[in-house]
C-alpha positions in Angstrom: 125.4 92.2 99.5 123.4 89.7 97.7 122.0 88.4 100.9 120.6 91.8 101.8 119.0 92.0 98.4 117.4 88.6 98.8 115.8 89.9 101.9 114.8 93.4 100.9 113.3 92.4 97.5 110.4 90.2 98.8 109.7 92.8 101.6 109.3 95.5 99.0 106.9 93.4 97.0 104.9 92.7 100.1 104.8 96.4 100.9 103.6 97.3 97.4 100.9 94.7 97.6 99.6 96.0 100.9 99.7 99.6 99.7 97.5 98.9 96.7 93.9 99.9 97.0 91.5 97.5 95.6 87.8 97.6 94.9 86.9 97.4 98.5 88.4 100.7 99.2 86.3 102.3 96.5 83.1 100.8 97.8 84.0 102.0 101.4 84.7 105.4 100.0 81.2 105.5 98.6 79.8 104.4 101.9 78.5 101.0 100.6 78.5 99.2 103.9 75.0 97.8 104.1 72.2 96.7 101.6 70.5 100.0 101.8 73.7 101.8 100.8 74.8 99.3 98.1 76.2 100.7 95.0 76.9 99.6 91.4 80.5 99.0 90.6 82.4 102.2 90.6 85.0 102.8 87.8 87.4 100.0 88.4 90.7 99.0 86.7 91.0 95.6 85.0 92.9 94.3 88.0 90.2 95.4 90.4 87.5 93.9 88.2 89.4 90.7 88.3 89.4 90.7 92.1 85.6 91.1 92.4 84.6 87.5 92.0 87.1 86.3 94.6 85.9 89.0 97.1 82.4 88.0 96.6 83.2 84.3 97.1 85.1 85.2 100.3 82.1 87.2 101.5 84.0 90.5 101.6 81.8 92.0 99.0 78.1 91.1 98.9 76.3 91.1 95.6 72.7 91.9 95.5 70.2 90.6 92.8 70.0 94.1 91.2 73.7 94.3 90.4 74.7 96.4 93.4 77.4 95.5 95.9 78.2 96.4 99.4 81.2 95.6 101.8 80.8 93.2 104.6 82.9 95.2 107.0 83.5 92.5 109.5 84.7 90.1 106.8 86.9 92.8 105.4 88.5 93.3 108.9 89.0 89.5 109.3 90.8 89.4 105.8 93.0 92.3 106.7 93.9 90.8 110.1 94.7 87.4 108.4 97.0 89.1 105.8 98.8 91.1 108.5 99.3 88.0 110.7 100.6 86.0 107.8 103.0 88.8 106.9 104.1 89.1 110.6 104.9 85.4 110.9 106.7 85.5 107.5 108.7 88.5 108.7 109.7 86.8 111.9 110.7 83.6 110.1 112.7 85.7 107.6 114.5 87.5 110.5 115.3 84.2 112.1 116.6 82.8 108.8 118.8 85.9 108.2 120.2 85.7 111.7 121.0 82.0 111.3 122.5 82.4 107.8 124.4 85.7 108.4 128.1 85.1 109.2 129.0 85.7 112.8 132.1 86.4 114.8 135.5 85.8 113.1 133.8 84.7 109.9 132.1 88.0 109.5 135.4 89.9 110.1 137.2 87.7 107.5 134.3 88.4 105.0 134.5 92.1 105.6 138.3 92.2 105.4 138.1 90.8 102.0 
């Protein structure tokens, strides 16, 4: 049973991370996708404010001189695709590791029997 927990726990953490909405989603909801539609920072949580400099550095959020920001939609898509690919590869590697480490055949029967 411990092996199953070791597998499920990291997957649940990854699911929670993917489900979280960050500052980019708030800017997208406001329609800030070009310099003409740039907005000042909406009400952000401390965690979201902490993410802002990294997003600007990666080019996902573009900061204008007047303190407004907008989302570089293409950079945001690239970042999302990269995260999904990394998680897909990690999932495949995890599945292979589980398959290789899980008891097979008569070992499994003996383990289940007690």
